[in-house]
Each structure stands twice: as structure tokens, then as C-alpha cells.
N, C-alpha and C positions, 0 to 999 in steps of 0.2 A: 313886612309881613306876608307868608306868603298864605293862602287860603283854599287852596287847590290845586294840583299840581297835574300834568299829563305825566306819569314816568312812561310810559311807554314809548311814548314820541325817543327818549334818547334812544332808547334800541335800536329802531328801523330809521331813525333821520341821521346825516349830519349835518347839523347847522352854522348855518355861513355867517349871519348877522341876526343879531335881537333888537327887536325893539319893543317899545312902551306904549299903549294907545289908553286912551280914555272909551268905556264902553255906555249905549245908555241901556240903563237897566230901570225897572221898574222897582217900586220902593218895598214891595214885599221879598222882591229875588233878592236885593240889597243884603236884605237881613236874614233870608235863607243862607246868600254867599259867608254870611258873618259867622252862622253854626258850622261854612264847610260842609255844605251838603250841593254836592252838586257831581258832574263825570264828564270827561272829555273822551269817550267813547266815540268815534266814529267823526269830533267835529271837524270843520277844516275850514278855511278862511277866503272867501274868495270875492272877486274884484266884479261889483253890480254898476253900471253907469257910471263910472270915474267913484267910487265909495265903496270901501272895503265894510263885508259881514263877516261876522263869524253864524256858521251854519251848523246845527245839530249839537251844541254844546248843551248838556241836560243842566237845568239848574232846578234841584227839587221844589215845588210848591212849599210856602213857607205855611206852616202846619194853624199858628192861630190868623190869617188872612181869608178874606173871602176870594175862595180860588174857584168859581164855579163854571168860569169861563178861561182861564190859565192853561198856555200850552208850555210846558218846561221845556220844549225845542224849538223856542220859536227861535227866529233869525234876527241876530242882534248889531246893530251898526256900531263900527268904528271910528272913535274921535281921532285922527288923523291931521297935520298941516299939509296943503296940497304939495309940496314939494317932496315931502315921505311918500304921499301916494303916489305920485306919478313916478320915482323912482321905483316904487312897488311892484305898480303894473309895468312898468319896461322890464323890471328882472322878471316876474315872473310870466314873462311871454316867450321868455327861455324855454326850451324843453329840458324838463327832469328837472325844475323848480318849481317851488309849491310854498305857501306860507302854511305854518303850524301852529296852532296853540300851545303853548306852554304853561302859563301859570296864572290865575287872579291872583292879583298881590293886592293888599291894603299901601294904600302911599298916603300918608296922614289920614283925612277921612274919606279920600274917594277910594274908589275899587278902581282898578288898571286890569289892564289883560297886557301878558307879556307874549308876545309868539313870535317867531325866526322864518329867516328866509330859508329853507332848506334842500337838502336835494337827499332822495330815496337810497339806502345802503342798499348794498347787492346781498345775497342770502351770503354766499360766501365770507363778505367782509364782517357779517355779524356773526359767525363762526369764529374765525379769528380773533375777535375781540373777545367772546366769550371763555373762549380758549388761553388767552392773555390771560385774563382776569382769574382763572383757574389756577394757572402755574403762578402768579403775582400771592393768590391768597397759600399756596401750597407753600412757598419762599417764605413769608410772613410765620407760619405756622411753623417750621421749621426752625427758626429764628427765633422763635418766641421760646419753645424747649429746649433748645440749647442753653439760654439765658437761666431758666429755672435750675438748671442741673448743676451748674456751675455757682 
């Protein structure tokens, strides 16, 4: 079950490979995510000392918890196997590739982060994709109207 999704990432990036990782969260953060409150705006994944961390992902404070010293954009550690981390470190060392968070998922009773190894799209690629979607939408509209006439 998807709890929170980064919709803008699909427009701006071309995904090469997708991964699912555990994430270190506090109790109130888990409850807040189960209420589907948070944002991926400006968030990214960075390699720090052979570990992966999620930076700038905002998880709104849980209303019924003690939030006097809570930072909603704190750095959160991702939990992956060493082999996966090594391949991701090697892949991100190439120019133009980065790790982009896609969504928080509820897997069983655990919350996991789905992220992707991605390459940024150029402006002309984004425009071409929007043009293609508009053409497909027009074709579907025409087909629907022709079916109604008969």
C-alpha cells in the first residue's frame, strides 16, 4: 500500500532501476506516515561514509505526540544490504546518475522507501513526452465520441 508518492519525479527523471529499502524512523514519524502526511519536495538520497541517507524529506509532526524538539526534515538512514549499497555507490559515481526517492510503502507492518537510480531528463525530452500524452488523450477522446454516435 502506497503511503506517500513523489509524483514530480516521474516527469523529471528517467528511471533505470528501482530499489526497496528499510528506513530508520521514530514512533511518531511512523504514525504520521500512516496518516499519509509528508512531502518529498526537494528530497534526495546521498551516500555518506558507505551508508545511504534520505535528506530533506519532510514528515509532518504527529499531532498527538510530544514534538518540542522534532525536526521534520531530519536526515534518515536507509537500510540495505552491503552488496546493494556498493553497487549504488559505484553507479552514482558516474556522471548524471542520482538516487531519487519515489514513495513510502507499507509492506506488511513495516514502512519501506522505494527509490530509483535515475538520470535527469532534458527539457526537450519532457516537452516531447507532454506532447505525446496530449496526442494520445485527443485520440482517446475521438474514439470515445465515435463509439457514442453509433
